[in-house]
C-alpha positions, 0 to 999 in steps of 0.5 A, a space after each residue: 120230419 121236415 127234411 127228406 130222409 133218403 138220398 142217392 149215391 152213385 157207386 163206382 160201377 155206375 149203378 145207384 143206391 138209395 141211402 137212408 140219411 139217418 143210418 147212412 146205410 142203404 135203404 131196404 125193401 122186403 129185405 133187399 138193399 136198394 142197391 144196383 139200381 139205374 138212376 131213374 129207378 133209384 130217383 123214383 124210389 127215393 122220391 116215393 120214400 121221401 114223400 111218405 116220410 115227409 107226410 108222416 106215413 109208413 112207406 110200403 116200400 120199406 
C-alpha cells in the first residue's frame, strides 16, 4: 500500500481512463467505468483514489 494504485491512460479518441493498476482494467464508480473523461477530471479522480488508497481508507468513489 506504499505506492499509488491508480493511473491514467489516454485513449485513441483523446479521452482519459482511470486504470486500476492491480487489475489493469478501468476503475469503476457506482457501477460505471471511469472512462471517457477529460484530462482534468480523470486526474482529480485518480488523485483522490490514490490518496485514499495510500491512507488505507476505502474511497467513496469505488
